[in-house]
PAMI-22049 format. One line per field, with one value per atom (N, C-alpha, C, O, CB): x, y, z; residue number from 1; atom name. Coordinates in steps of 0.001 Angstrom, whole numbers, plus 500000, padded with zeros to 6 digits. Each point is the difference from the previous one (the first is absolute). Glycine has a CB too. Layout:
N
c1 <- [X;...];
c2 <- [Y;...];
c3 <- [Z;...];
n <- [NUM;...];
atom <- [CA;...];
//
This chain:
169
c1 <- [904154;499255;499556;500808;500494;497421;499434;499456;499304;500130;500876;499464;499029;500277;501834;496751;498992;499799;499961;498902;501012;499713;498642;499802;502665;496610;498663;499906;500384;498612;500498;499846;498541;499207;503093;497353;498660;498910;498939;501897;499440;499022;499006;500406;501280;497047;498966;499551;499495;499745;500946;499630;498551;499482;502914;496972;498614;499924;500995;498472;499339;499789;500015;500332;498341;500973;499926;501353;500813;496747;502647;501271;499904;498909;501585;500659;500022;501197;500791;496749;502573;501099;499696;498840;501704;500482;499824;500467;500831;499484;499137;500433;500271;499332;499327;502323;500369;499824;500423;501212;497739;499898;501125;500015;497433;503480;501167;499839;499899;501583;498495;499839;501180;500474;497016;502974;501065;499459;499188;502618;498660;499527;501177;501090;496862;501827;500946;499180;499091;502523;498709;499261;498484;499204;502601;497822;498597;499260;498777;501222;500737;499382;500393;501180;498856;498966;500258;500841;499600;498239;503313;500910;499837;500016;501608;498221;499933;499296;500021;502102;497256;499463;500074;499918;498557;501681;500112;499310;500013;502184;497205;499500;500998;500260;497270;503022;501019;499540;499277;502542;498614;499699;500762;501150;498445;499741;500630;500400;500776;497889;500821;500335;498709;498908;503178;498043;498833;499786;500875;499507;498464;499661;499381;499089;500560;500832;499496;498606;499376;502957;497165;498721;500218;501139;497679;500110;500090;500376;499217;499074;502881;500447;499646;500435;501463;497320;499566;500903;500348;497288;502742;500726;498942;499372;502730;497709;498995;500481;499236;499966;502065;500574;501510;500596;497486;502525;501462;500399;499295;500858;500986;500510;501514;500582;497248;502773;501443;500215;499695;500819;500011;500194;501445;500934;497274;501973;501368;500533;499288;500223;501745;500643;499425;500283;501775;497153;499392;498596;499371;501981;498170;498672;499963;501015;498600;499259;499898;500311;500293;498014;501632;500368;501418;500293;498178;502413;501398;500318;501008;499535;498618;500358;498805;498850;502852;498583;498926;499605;499125;501692;499816;499650;501166;500187;497462;503137;501156;499598;499084;502385;499215;499697;499096;499873;502314;497199;499101;498558;499583;501957;497733;498595;499188;500477;499809;498498;499152;499675;499870;499151;500846;499761;501189;499826;498703;502688;501197;500080;500298;500893;498543;500046;498927;500250;500642;497925;498927;500427;499752;498539;502343;500484;501110;499984;499409;501571;501173;499695;500700;500635;497626;499772;499443;499896;499721;500022;499552;501158;499819;497938;503411;501157;500549;499971;500577;499946;500632;501381;500588;498137;501795;501323;501084;499971;499302;501663;501127;501126;500093;499281;501479;501114;500850;500317;499693;500351;500864;499403;500719;501191;496792;499341;499106;499507;500553;499740;499188;498523;499498;502147;497689;498565;499456;500758;499446;498485;499356;498860;499154;501469;499363;498901;499019;500398;501094;497220;498956;498951;499399;501003;499390;499014;499013;500400;501273;497056;499004;499410;499471;500004;500627;499572;498898;499940;502353;496835;498985;500210;500056;498280;501780;500185;498677;499434;503021;497026;498696;500010;498944;500531;501705;500074;501096;500785;498382;500864;501001;501403;500287;498127;502451;501420;500721;499977;499828;500823;500599;501319;500718;498168;501411;501290;501101;499874;499122;502066;501124;499919;500974;499192;498659;499881;500653;500151;497705;502530;500720;499152;499257;502894;497970;499454;501220;500834;497004;502267;501172;499559;499080;502064;499521;499683;501234;501110;497232;501439;501114;499562;498813;502116;500018;499710;500888;501134;498169;500177;500829;500359;500540;498372;500782;500336;501419;500687;496895;502836;501336;499970;500088;500470;499317;499952;500713;499990;497843;502786;500644;499139;499820;502529;497116;499150;500855;501151;497063;501214;500727;499123;498790;502534;499295;499247;500057;499245;501238;500414;500113;498718;499492;503036;496961;498811;498740;499045;502465;498467;498769;498947;500324;500975;497455;498919;498839;499727;500971;498629;498878;498862;500171;501369;497297;498819;498850;499779;500995;498495;498883;498722;499965;501565;497418;498671;499122;499747;500550;499239;499199;498568;499638;501792;497752;498631;499140;498997;501181;500208;499258;500514;499507;500051;501435;500541;501117;500468;497328;502637;501083;501343;500317;498320;502149;501294;501115;499970;499142;501868;501160;501239;499916;498612;502604;501290;500702;500808;499381;499509;500572;501515;500528;497286;502875;501444;500292;499238;501115;500765;500434;501500;500592;497149;502855;501416;500089;499452;501273;499962;500143;501434;500943;497208;502001;501325;499899;498919;501757;500460;500081;500589;501062;499221;499029;500463;501158;500306;497378;502948;501121;499559;500817;500263;497629;499485;499572;499519;499727;500932;499647;498563;499550;502154;497552;498606;499945;500909;498327;499709;499767;499186;498924;501161;500418;499308;499608;500848;500434;497416;499490;499512;499061;500287;501277;499582;499167;500478;501586;496689;499058;500282;500274;498038;501620;500183;498695;500003;501977;496892;498668;499130;500287;499947;498702;499042;499157;499839;500104;499526;499101;498676;499963;501955;496997;498699;499483;500393;499104;499623;499414;499291;499426;500306;500322;499351;500557;499318;498668;503252;500681;500627;500351;500096;499688;500745;501381;500135;497739;503138;501382;500672;500036;500047;500449;500718;501486;500447;497592;502714;501453;500619;499659;500200;501042;500751;501477;500471;497730;502534;501439;500713;499459;500136;501623;500765;500627;500269;500185;499763;500712;500697;499710;498631;502578;500710;499895;500344;501257;497922;499899;501385;500766;496887;502664;501305;499843;500987;499886;497884;499755;500535;500019;497930;502478;500507;499081;500259;502073];
c2 <- [456629;498881;500371;500428;497894;501511;500300;498718;499245;503120;497384;498838;500497;500959;497682;500693;500339;498807;498857;502745;498662;498962;500302;501055;498570;499463;500165;499172;498831;501576;500192;499297;499973;500831;499853;498351;499888;499965;500603;500586;498100;499856;498918;498925;501807;499532;499017;499380;500695;500575;497426;499302;499525;499776;499513;500564;499531;498521;499280;502458;497812;498585;499152;498816;501840;499936;499251;500010;500908;499662;498406;499869;500649;500278;497589;502368;500516;500883;500286;499597;500539;500881;501422;500409;498114;502215;501392;500921;499627;499752;501805;501049;501246;500262;498767;501731;501234;501162;499941;498833;502278;501231;500899;500418;499370;500498;500806;501368;500100;497837;503117;501361;500854;499884;499882;501081;500943;501417;500286;498083;502507;501377;500962;499664;499609;501918;501113;501224;500401;498595;501585;501174;499730;500815;500674;497406;499582;499736;499863;501449;498619;499712;498590;499648;502812;496732;498645;500042;500606;498597;500161;499989;498711;500024;501426;497429;498715;499013;500143;500332;498525;498903;498709;499995;501587;497346;498670;499002;500145;500452;498395;498857;498881;499613;501093;498780;498956;498759;500080;501652;497126;498731;499933;500427;498432;500598;499853;498560;499427;502493;497505;498636;499199;500569;500201;497906;499159;499846;499519;499248;501639;499929;498635;499572;502943;496796;498651;499963;498939;500388;501761;499983;499674;499905;499402;500526;499736;498540;499105;502692;497954;498645;499746;500735;499330;498905;499677;498941;499018;501559;499626;498974;499158;500455;501019;497309;499098;499424;499908;499536;500172;499470;500135;500137;498246;501576;500029;499279;500047;502146;497144;499335;499875;500063;498662;501099;499805;498743;499966;502540;496467;498708;499892;500233;498701;500712;499856;498586;499123;502643;498026;498712;498866;498834;502406;499070;498969;499638;499086;501738;499883;499757;498657;499589;502893;496830;498738;500149;499011;500264;501964;500249;499497;499520;502487;498106;499619;498592;499418;502954;497092;498732;499058;500431;500736;497570;499015;499719;499174;499809;501691;499819;499464;500370;499229;499524;499455;499437;499183;502445;498810;499505;500955;499866;498949;502123;500950;499475;499374;502554;498340;499609;500999;501095;497825;500708;500919;501247;501088;496962;501808;501165;500959;501217;497380;500838;500844;500740;501193;497215;500877;500632;501084;501056;496805;501882;500995;501270;501104;497062;501688;501152;500724;501226;497605;500411;500599;500710;500944;497291;501325;500633;501408;500707;497045;502673;501382;500932;501215;497911;500319;500826;500698;499450;498997;502752;500697;499399;499399;502726;498031;499447;500564;501168;498548;499436;500410;500530;499662;498630;502538;500590;498920;498986;502967;498278;499124;498628;499084;502120;498636;498721;500141;501088;498307;499508;500083;500217;499619;498898;502103;500217;500026;500086;501215;498626;500091;501002;499900;497703;503370;500957;499482;499545;502411;498117;499530;501108;500421;497130;502913;501034;499465;499364;502471;498420;499730;501339;500748;496922;502617;501280;499763;498934;502050;500000;499927;501180;501155;497669;500850;501018;500200;499026;500372;501840;500245;499959;499954;501406;498657;500027;499054;499482;502906;497405;499134;500480;501197;498283;499579;500292;499283;498772;501469;500511;499436;499303;500316;501459;497281;499324;501044;500943;496948;501945;500936;501112;500720;498772;500654;501023;499495;498797;502078;500078;499673;500279;500980;499528;498632;500212;500178;499101;499514;502541;500283;500080;500744;500496;497986;499946;500480;499512;498552;502897;500504;500102;499893;501382;498929;500127;501066;500208;497384;503072;500946;499406;500690;501265;496763;499339;499459;500108;499293;500020;499417;498581;499033;502405;498452;498688;500058;501025;498446;499419;499861;499044;498842;501594;500051;499186;499118;500325;501440;497117;499071;499611;499825;499306;500736;499559;498485;499427;502762;497155;498541;499389;500441;499661;498907;499256;500855;499628;498901;502614;500794;499186;499227;502975;497977;499231;500941;500943;496965;501827;500817;499061;499124;502749;498314;499186;500934;500994;497130;501559;500825;499165;498862;502535;499199;499398;500988;501112;497590;500872;500906;500084;499249;500197;501456;500176;498730;499899;502467;496658;498741;498939;498872;501661;499824;499056;499119;499106;500915;500222;499211;500479;501188;498419;499466;500347;499690;498978;500573;501340;499792;500596;500804;499224;499561;500557;500540;499300;499078;502867;500546;500193;500173;500965;498832;500239;501452;500909;497296;501991;501340;499961;498937;501616;500623;500145;500848;501101;498691;499702;500723;500470;499225;499416;502644;500560;500970;500471;499275;500532;501015;501252;499943;498316;502862;501255;500567;499514;500948;500564;500627;500612;500176;500283;499868;500576;498913;500307;501705;496718;498910;499541;499208;501660;499612;499594;498731;499727;502678;496834;498809;500404;500583;497905;501205;500322;498698;499151;503033;497672;498838;500464;500792;498034;500691;500331;498834;498868;502583;498830;498956;499453;500756;500316;497605;499344;499803;499821;499048;501161;499883;501125;500576;496909;502822;500989;499411;498785;502285;499817;499600;500712;501225;498415;499596;500590;500856;499821;498220;502884;500911;499229;498935;502801;498825;499459;498665;499238;501949;498529;498801;500293;501139;498087;499713;500117;499399;498876;501007;500887;499603;499858;500946;500227;497640;499772;499947;499228;499513;502092;500072;499526;500499;501432;497116;499508;500194;499676;498619;502232;500162;499961;500440;500925;498104;499931;501345;500838;496761;502575;501171;499620;498968;502622;499262;499803;501287;501074;497234;501575;501168;500367;499134;500234;501917;500435;500744;500454;499695;499980;500685;499150;498771;502365;499520;499229;500146;499426;500878];
c3 <- [126810;500551;501412;500824;497765;501675;501311;500595;499322;499989;501950;500701;501057;500720;498863;500498;500993;500926;499547;498849;502881;500986;500602;500603;499903;499334;500555;501273;500012;497688;503367;501268;500391;499558;501154;500123;500568;498927;500159;501860;496894;498927;500407;500441;497791;501628;500311;498686;499118;502966;497789;498784;500093;501094;498558;499219;499948;500337;499913;498363;502111;500287;498737;500052;501940;496878;498756;499296;500176;499612;499423;499287;498625;499503;501736;498163;498633;499750;500899;499056;498813;499611;500442;500046;497985;502288;500404;498869;499173;503272;497547;499074;500814;501000;497071;501495;500686;499043;498846;502642;499001;499232;500499;501158;498499;499461;500332;499347;498777;501412;500625;499491;500439;501129;498923;499060;500345;499851;499119;500129;501631;500042;499988;500463;500789;498221;500083;500380;499273;498982;502874;500484;500050;499534;499510;501503;500170;498693;499993;502083;496823;498703;499571;500007;499344;500274;499535;498733;499006;502010;499014;498853;499206;498769;502487;499436;499318;500916;501222;497468;500706;500790;499202;498772;502456;499491;499392;500925;501223;497607;500557;500753;499764;498860;500940;501283;499890;500745;500993;498814;499696;500662;501308;500095;497691;503215;501307;500245;499235;501624;500182;500385;500108;500006;501229;498851;500203;501497;500720;497088;502642;501415;500296;499291;500812;500935;500263;500607;500006;500293;500201;500703;501469;500458;497434;502829;501427;500221;499679;500810;500048;500319;501453;500887;497402;501956;501363;500607;499345;500056;501851;500744;500709;500956;499364;499207;500547;501327;500961;496714;502370;501242;499953;498931;501336;500910;500096;501276;501008;497700;501229;501199;499895;498917;501377;500848;500093;500823;501192;498624;499543;500658;500484;499233;499319;502722;500517;499788;499510;502192;498672;499731;500839;499725;499687;501588;500833;499516;500534;501400;497073;499471;499274;499437;500348;500211;499262;498514;499329;502322;497822;498611;499726;498905;501041;501060;499840;500477;499601;500651;500581;500625;500000;500077;501358;498478;500051;501443;500262;497594;503057;501412;500804;501159;498172;500052;500714;501341;500093;498754;502190;501337;500773;501217;498780;499344;500657;499946;499025;500359;501665;500033;499187;499700;502575;497371;499235;500825;499438;499299;502597;500854;499973;499949;501519;498566;499940;498658;499958;501598;497366;498680;499875;499420;499598;501518;499968;500722;499515;500396;501231;500768;499250;499892;502241;497348;499371;498686;499634;501441;498208;498701;500124;498997;500054;502149;500186;500379;500064;500635;499548;500352;498764;498900;502998;498290;498885;499743;500899;499645;498246;499691;500912;500390;497244;502686;500840;499126;498820;502924;498839;499256;499360;500622;500934;497206;499205;499733;499603;501354;499253;499736;498763;499705;502771;496813;498783;500315;501057;497797;500194;500087;498577;499034;503161;497690;498698;500109;500889;498519;499676;499912;498962;498927;501743;499655;499093;499869;500988;499659;498117;499707;498968;499025;501497;499689;498971;499584;500822;500104;497776;499435;498981;499389;500979;499443;498945;499063;500422;501111;497175;498971;499271;499505;500227;500182;499383;498481;499370;502590;497455;498536;499530;500794;499156;498760;499385;500356;499964;498151;502226;500204;498861;499926;502661;496539;498793;500264;500949;497769;500430;500023;499865;499218;499784;501746;499948;501032;500216;497392;503042;501036;501284;500209;498756;501893;501234;501225;500051;498807;502110;501333;500894;500102;499486;501059;500830;501450;500340;497770;502744;501426;500760;499787;499903;501196;500797;501450;500308;497715;502851;501418;500613;499567;500539;500896;500741;501363;500865;497940;501374;501266;499940;498984;501387;500733;500077;499461;500756;501232;496705;499357;498666;499319;501828;498487;498701;499186;500379;500567;497931;499148;499104;499710;500344;499509;499136;498824;500146;501814;496870;498825;499847;499215;499673;501862;499939;500550;501031;499216;499082;500429;500068;500681;500596;498027;499935;499252;499098;500946;500337;499395;499676;500743;500525;497624;499562;499614;499153;500036;501436;499694;499664;500691;500842;497406;499557;500042;499530;498995;502054;499944;499235;500463;501758;496592;499171;500532;500906;497086;501460;500509;499933;500707;498584;499861;499898;500965;500002;497617;503207;500974;499472;500704;500325;497738;499426;500546;499927;497986;502636;500583;499012;499313;503001;497621;499133;500650;500928;497023;501544;500432;498763;499390;502582;497652;498768;500117;501099;498437;499325;500041;500371;499670;498601;502421;500374;500238;500182;500845;498967;500331;501251;500049;497519;503443;501267;500162;499844;501191;499281;500265;501174;500353;497206;503022;501045;499353;499381;502499;498267;499402;500817;501089;498007;500365;500702;501326;500905;496890;502324;501243;500994;501091;497614;500913;500905;499895;500828;500666;497501;499807;499156;499217;500955;499991;499200;498775;500135;501918;496758;498758;499308;499725;500037;499960;499282;498641;499920;502235;496765;498645;499487;499935;499641;500061;499617;498616;499068;502376;498421;498708;499263;498782;502141;499793;499411;500536;501050;498723;499498;500471;501128;500107;497608;503122;501077;499748;499882;501799;498238;499670;501153;501153;497355;501158;500983;501103;499770;498449;502983;501199;500459;500687;498607;500325;500485;501351;500311;497329;503161;501254;499767;499516;501909;498930;499784;501357;500787;496958;502524;501251;499688;499152;501865;499685;499847;501305;501073;497256;501581;501164;499717;498910;501681;500380;499800;501349;501015;496893;502087;501237;500364;499139;500377;501747;500484;501294;500605;498310;501492;501263;500786;499507;499478;502242;500869;500500;500422;500265;499265;500513;501316;500579;497079;502822;501282;501132;499921;499156;501955;501153;501182;501058;498146];
n <- [1;1;1;1;1;2;2;2;2;2;3;3;3;3;3;4;4;4;4;4;5;5;5;5;5;6;6;6;6;6;7;7;7;7;7;8;8;8;8;8;9;9;9;9;9;10;10;10;10;10;11;11;11;11;11;12;12;12;12;12;13;13;13;13;13;14;14;14;14;14;15;15;15;15;15;16;16;16;16;16;17;17;17;17;17;18;18;18;18;18;19;19;19;19;19;20;20;20;20;20;21;21;21;21;21;22;22;22;22;22;23;23;23;23;23;24;24;24;24;24;25;25;25;25;25;26;26;26;26;26;27;27;27;27;27;28;28;28;28;28;29;29;29;29;29;30;30;30;30;30;31;31;31;31;31;32;32;32;32;32;33;33;33;33;33;34;34;34;34;34;35;35;35;35;35;36;36;36;36;36;37;37;37;37;37;38;38;38;38;38;39;39;39;39;39;40;40;40;40;40;41;41;41;41;41;42;42;42;42;42;43;43;43;43;43;44;44;44;44;44;45;45;45;45;45;46;46;46;46;46;47;47;47;47;47;48;48;48;48;48;49;49;49;49;49;50;50;50;50;50;51;51;51;51;51;52;52;52;52;52;53;53;53;53;53;54;54;54;54;54;55;55;55;55;55;56;56;56;56;56;57;57;57;57;57;58;58;58;58;58;59;59;59;59;59;60;60;60;60;60;61;61;61;61;61;62;62;62;62;62;63;63;63;63;63;64;64;64;64;64;65;65;65;65;65;66;66;66;66;66;67;67;67;67;67;68;68;68;68;68;69;69;69;69;69;70;70;70;70;70;71;71;71;71;71;72;72;72;72;72;73;73;73;73;73;74;74;74;74;74;75;75;75;75;75;76;76;76;76;76;77;77;77;77;77;78;78;78;78;78;79;79;79;79;79;80;80;80;80;80;81;81;81;81;81;82;82;82;82;82;83;83;83;83;83;84;84;84;84;84;85;85;85;85;85;86;86;86;86;86;87;87;87;87;87;88;88;88;88;88;89;89;89;89;89;90;90;90;90;90;91;91;91;91;91;92;92;92;92;92;93;93;93;93;93;94;94;94;94;94;95;95;95;95;95;96;96;96;96;96;97;97;97;97;97;98;98;98;98;98;99;99;99;99;99;100;100;100;100;100;101;101;101;101;101;102;102;102;102;102;103;103;103;103;103;104;104;104;104;104;105;105;105;105;105;106;106;106;106;106;107;107;107;107;107;108;108;108;108;108;109;109;109;109;109;110;110;110;110;110;111;111;111;111;111;112;112;112;112;112;113;113;113;113;113;114;114;114;114;114;115;115;115;115;115;116;116;116;116;116;117;117;117;117;117;118;118;118;118;118;119;119;119;119;119;120;120;120;120;120;121;121;121;121;121;122;122;122;122;122;123;123;123;123;123;124;124;124;124;124;125;125;125;125;125;126;126;126;126;126;127;127;127;127;127;128;128;128;128;128;129;129;129;129;129;130;130;130;130;130;131;131;131;131;131;132;132;132;132;132;133;133;133;133;133;134;134;134;134;134;135;135;135;135;135;136;136;136;136;136;137;137;137;137;137;138;138;138;138;138;139;139;139;139;139;140;140;140;140;140;141;141;141;141;141;142;142;142;142;142;143;143;143;143;143;144;144;144;144;144;145;145;145;145;145;146;146;146;146;146;147;147;147;147;147;148;148;148;148;148;149;149;149;149;149;150;150;150;150;150;151;151;151;151;151;152;152;152;152;152;153;153;153;153;153;154;154;154;154;154;155;155;155;155;155;156;156;156;156;156;157;157;157;157;157;158;158;158;158;158;159;159;159;159;159;160;160;160;160;160;161;161;161;161;161;162;162;162;162;162;163;163;163;163;163;164;164;164;164;164;165;165;165;165;165;166;166;166;166;166;167;167;167;167;167;168;168;168;168;168;169;169;169;169;169];
atom <- [N;CA;C;O;CB;N;CA;C;O;CB;N;CA;C;O;CB;N;CA;C;O;CB;N;CA;C;O;CB;N;CA;C;O;CB;N;CA;C;O;CB;N;CA;C;O;CB;N;CA;C;O;CB;N;CA;C;O;CB;N;CA;C;O;CB;N;CA;C;O;CB;N;CA;C;O;CB;N;CA;C;O;CB;N;CA;C;O;CB;N;CA;C;O;CB;N;CA;C;O;CB;N;CA;C;O;CB;N;CA;C;O;CB;N;CA;C;O;CB;N;CA;C;O;CB;N;CA;C;O;CB;N;CA;C;O;CB;N;CA;C;O;CB;N;CA;C;O;CB;N;CA;C;O;CB;N;CA;C;O;CB;N;CA;C;O;CB;N;CA;C;O;CB;N;CA;C;O;CB;N;CA;C;O;CB;N;CA;C;O;CB;N;CA;C;O;CB;N;CA;C;O;CB;N;CA;C;O;CB;N;CA;C;O;CB;N;CA;C;O;CB;N;CA;C;O;CB;N;CA;C;O;CB;N;CA;C;O;CB;N;CA;C;O;CB;N;CA;C;O;CB;N;CA;C;O;CB;N;CA;C;O;CB;N;CA;C;O;CB;N;CA;C;O;CB;N;CA;C;O;CB;N;CA;C;O;CB;N;CA;C;O;CB;N;CA;C;O;CB;N;CA;C;O;CB;N;CA;C;O;CB;N;CA;C;O;CB;N;CA;C;O;CB;N;CA;C;O;CB;N;CA;C;O;CB;N;CA;C;O;CB;N;CA;C;O;CB;N;CA;C;O;CB;N;CA;C;O;CB;N;CA;C;O;CB;N;CA;C;O;CB;N;CA;C;O;CB;N;CA;C;O;CB;N;CA;C;O;CB;N;CA;C;O;CB;N;CA;C;O;CB;N;CA;C;O;CB;N;CA;C;O;CB;N;CA;C;O;CB;N;CA;C;O;CB;N;CA;C;O;CB;N;CA;C;O;CB;N;CA;C;O;CB;N;CA;C;O;CB;N;CA;C;O;CB;N;CA;C;O;CB;N;CA;C;O;CB;N;CA;C;O;CB;N;CA;C;O;CB;N;CA;C;O;CB;N;CA;C;O;CB;N;CA;C;O;CB;N;CA;C;O;CB;N;CA;C;O;CB;N;CA;C;O;CB;N;CA;C;O;CB;N;CA;C;O;CB;N;CA;C;O;CB;N;CA;C;O;CB;N;CA;C;O;CB;N;CA;C;O;CB;N;CA;C;O;CB;N;CA;C;O;CB;N;CA;C;O;CB;N;CA;C;O;CB;N;CA;C;O;CB;N;CA;C;O;CB;N;CA;C;O;CB;N;CA;C;O;CB;N;CA;C;O;CB;N;CA;C;O;CB;N;CA;C;O;CB;N;CA;C;O;CB;N;CA;C;O;CB;N;CA;C;O;CB;N;CA;C;O;CB;N;CA;C;O;CB;N;CA;C;O;CB;N;CA;C;O;CB;N;CA;C;O;CB;N;CA;C;O;CB;N;CA;C;O;CB;N;CA;C;O;CB;N;CA;C;O;CB;N;CA;C;O;CB;N;CA;C;O;CB;N;CA;C;O;CB;N;CA;C;O;CB;N;CA;C;O;CB;N;CA;C;O;CB;N;CA;C;O;CB;N;CA;C;O;CB;N;CA;C;O;CB;N;CA;C;O;CB;N;CA;C;O;CB;N;CA;C;O;CB;N;CA;C;O;CB;N;CA;C;O;CB;N;CA;C;O;CB;N;CA;C;O;CB;N;CA;C;O;CB;N;CA;C;O;CB;N;CA;C;O;CB;N;CA;C;O;CB;N;CA;C;O;CB;N;CA;C;O;CB;N;CA;C;O;CB;N;CA;C;O;CB;N;CA;C;O;CB;N;CA;C;O;CB;N;CA;C;O;CB;N;CA;C;O;CB;N;CA;C;O;CB;N;CA;C;O;CB;N;CA;C;O;CB;N;CA;C;O;CB;N;CA;C;O;CB;N;CA;C;O;CB;N;CA;C;O;CB;N;CA;C;O;CB;N;CA;C;O;CB;N;CA;C;O;CB;N;CA;C;O;CB;N;CA;C;O;CB;N;CA;C;O;CB;N;CA;C;O;CB;N;CA;C;O;CB;N;CA;C;O;CB;N;CA;C;O;CB;N;CA;C;O;CB;N;CA;C;O;CB;N;CA;C;O;CB;N;CA;C;O;CB;N;CA;C;O;CB;N;CA;C;O;CB;N;CA;C;O;CB;N;CA;C;O;CB;N;CA;C;O;CB];
//
C-alpha cells in the first residue's frame, strides 16, 4: 500500500467529479495505467461577507441601559478574552451542494468554536429564503462541521452563524 500526499494543488473554478490517471513505470517503461475516480470538487466558493460580533453588539442585547450611540461604538470592538462572540459568514456556492455533504469551518486564531446554536440560512437565486436542516458538531481538531440535511441549489447564498469564545488575552 502506497500513500501519496499532494500539496499546493490548484483546483478549478468549476465544480465536478475528478479523475486521476495513475501510471506505473519500471526503468522508464510504462508498466500499467489506470483511470480512477477521485473526489467531487466543490468549485470556487466565494465569501460574500464575514463578520465577528462581540458580546456588546446589539446581536446579543436588546440595548439594556446602553444608548444607541454606545451600542454603535461597541459593536465595532473585537471580542474580549473569554467572552462570547458570534461569527457570521455568507458564502456563495457555484454548483449544487448535495444532501449529506459537509461544510467544515476551522480557525487558526485563539478561539474555541461551538456547535450549540449554530444557524444556517439559504437564499436561492430566486430570492427564496430557507433554513435547511443540518447537523452541527465539533471535530476532534476543533473545527465546526455542518452536515446538510437538504441539497442547496447552485448559486445560492448560504449564511452560517455560530458562537465562539475568544481565548486571546
